[in-house]
N, C-alpha and C positions, 0 to 999 in steps of 0.2 A: 405499550404500557404493560408493566409487570402485574400479574394477577395477585390479589391479596393473599398473603401467606406463602408466596414463592420468592425465591432469591432471584435477583436480576442476573441475566445471562451476559457473559462477556468472554473475551479471549484471555483475560487475565483477572485474577483476584488479588487485590492489594494486601500486602503483608506488613507494611510499615516502612520506615526509613531510618538510616544511620549513616553518619560520615559522608553526607552528600549523595548517597545512593538510595534509590527507591527500590524496594524489594517486592516482587510479584510472583504469583504462581500461575503458569499457563494452564488453561483448561483444555478439555478434549476438543473444544470448538476451534482451537488454533492449529490443529494437526494438518500436516502436509498431505497432498495427494500421492506423493511418491513413496512414502513410508510412514507408518504410524508411530515412529519413534522420534520424529522431529516436527518442528512447526513449519507451517507455510510461511512464505516470505512476507505476506501482507501484514499480519499482526505485529511482528517485530518492527517492521518499517513504521507502522503507525505509532507504536510505543515510543520509538526514538524521536519521531517528529513531535509527539506530545511533550516529551522532555525538553526539546528545543523550544517549543512554544511557551513552556513554563518559565524560561529564563526571563529575567527582567531586562528586556531589550528596549532601547529608546523607541518611542511611539512613531517616529518618522521613518523607521527602517522596516522594510518588508522582505519576506523571504522570496528570492527570485529563482533559486535553484537548490535542490537537495539531491545528494547521491548517497544511496544505501549500498554498502559493500558487505556481502555475506562472507565472513572469514572462516567459518567452519559450521558444523552441524549445530543448529539452534535447538537444543534439547528441551524436554518437558519437565526437567527438574526446576528448582527455584531459579528465577531470573532476577537480575538487578540492572538498573539503568540510571545513568546520570548524564547531564549535559553541561558544557562549559564554553565560554567565549575563548577562542584560540587566536583570534586576530581582531582586536577591537578597532573601531574607526567611526568617524562621524558620517561619512558617506558610504563606506563599504566595510562590512564586518563579516567575519567567518566564525561559525560556531560548530561544535561537534558533540555528538552523543555516542555513548558506547553502551552496548548490551552484553552483559556477562551471564554465563550459565554455570550453575554449581556442578562441580564434578563429584564423582563417587567418594573422593577423599574429603569433601567439604570445602575445598578451595573453589575459586571462580576463575574461569577463562573467558577471554573476550571472544564472542561469536559473531558480532556484527557491529558495524560503525556507520553512522550517518553524519555527513558533512554538508553544511548549508551555507550559502552566501545570502547576506542581507544587504539590500541596496536602499539608499535614501530615496524616498518617494517625492515626486513633483508632478506638475500638470504638463503632460506630454500628449494630450489628446489630439493635438494638431498633427502629429506624425504617427499616430497609432494605426496599425494595419487593420483592414476590415475584419470583422468578426463573423465567421461562419456560425450559424445558429440553428442546428438541428433541433427538432421538437423533443422535449423531454417527456417521460411517461406522465399520464394524466394524474393530476392532483387527487389525492384521496384513494387511489388504487393501491391497496395494501396486500393484494393477493400475490403469492409467489408464482412467477411465470415458469414456463417450461425451460429446463436447462439447455444450454447450447449443445449441438450435435457432438462436439468434441468431448463431451462428458459421458459418452456411451459406455465407457469402461467402468461405470459405476462410481465415478469420482464425486458425484453429488450426494451420495448416500450418507456420508458422515464427514466429520472434520470441518475445516475452514470453508470449503466450497459449499457445504450444506447450509451455511449461514449467510450466503450471498444471494440477494434477490437480483434476478436478471430480467431485462426487457429487450426484445429485439428492436432493431431500428425500423422506422417507417419512412425513412428518408431515402428515396431512390438514388440520390447522388452519393450516399454512403451506406451501401448495403451490408457492409461488415461491421457497422457501428453497433455496439451494445451498451446499454445503460445498466449500471450496477450500483448497489448500495448494501452495506452490512445490515443484517437483521438483528444483530446483537451489539452490545456495548463493546468498545475497545477495552476499557477497564470496567468491570461490573459495577453498576450503580452510578456511573458517571456519563454525562452527555459529552461526546467528543465534538470538536469543532469541525467545520467543513474541510479544512486543510488536513486534519488528521484522518478523517474518513476517506478523503481522496487518496492520500498516500497509501492507505490500506488497500484500496481497490486497484490502484495502478499496477501493483505486482501481477495482477491477473492478466495483464496485456500479453504476457508470455504465452498463456494458453489461448487467449482469444485470437492471437495472430497466427497460430499454428494450423497447418493442414495435415500434419503427420498423424499416424495412427499410434495411440499410446500402447497398443499391444506389440508394436514393432520398434518403437523408438522412445527414448526419453529426451527431454529438452529442458534442462534446468538452468535458470538464470543465476549468475554469480553476482549481479548488481542490478540496480535500477536507478536511473537518473531522471529527474523531473525538472524541466525548465518551465517556469510560469510567466505569464504576461500580467497576471493580477491574482488576487486572493480568490480561492474558490468560494462558491455560495451554494446553499441548498443541500439536499440529501443525496441526489443522484450524481454519479460520475459517468460521463460518456467516453468510451474508449474505441477508437477506430485503429486497429492494430494489424500489422503484417510482419511475419517473421521471414528473414532472409537467411537461408542456410548456406553454408560454405561446403567445400569438398574435403575439408581437412578436420572435421570434428567440432567446428564452432561456427557461430553466426551471430545475428543480432535481431532483436525485435524493436521496431519503431512504431510509435502510436501518436495520433492526434488526440488531444484531450478536450472535453467539453463539460459544461455544467449548465444550469438553467439560464445563464446570461449569454451563452454561446462559447466561442473558442476560448480555451483556458490555457493551453500550453502544449507541450510535447514531451514524450518520454522515450527513453532508449534503454535496452537491456542487452548484456552480453549473454549468449546462450552456449552451453556445453551440450553437444548433440552426441548421443551414443545409441547403439542398437540395444533393444531390450533383451533381457535374458542373459 
């Protein structure tokens, strides 16, 4: 809860809308771990999924997959976002959101795009796969836990990572599992849905799955794809991730995703791997 007389914290501050675009200003809490001139991938992902959720989609359709492609540096100048249906349908529909960043000349360039499939819902419980259900952090525990070991480079001191609450897994079958939730709003003063918060956190799988030293290597993801088996619930997102590096400068991170109800879906990310310095 925001203290009296203080402004709500968020990754973005709303500026208004025109011609179908919503304009927002990113805050210091959206900043990347790699450089302080760009945003971390989580907040833009959440912002675009929020725009998709705000479309007037038929109630019987649910998001089954979303892919976020980072097309260029997502800067800290004014951003704008909009979403539209690009393939309407009664059983299957596709929607897309774009995030633009204002350039020094005042024009906007597209820096990221999210594309989502919506699928008609029905009762398929009879064929549903069993749901693994690791325990979530205790209800009412609002203290910020210790940051994971891969943040020894000081990544947790400022920017996006400093706004993420982490809890280590207590499940012996999933020792790499971590539970995450954002400690600030996506858009200041607005309560985000579980889906938007989940999409914000899943970008962190790239870091959770890595065993590389950030003083020796960089591993930036160019995209994030999330496949869902149902809509997320609750505040916490569980991520059990592993990065697979290749011998030619790229690899991928794959993760199992969880929430309070158990197995939620799976994510994958393409990773650009380079030597630091």
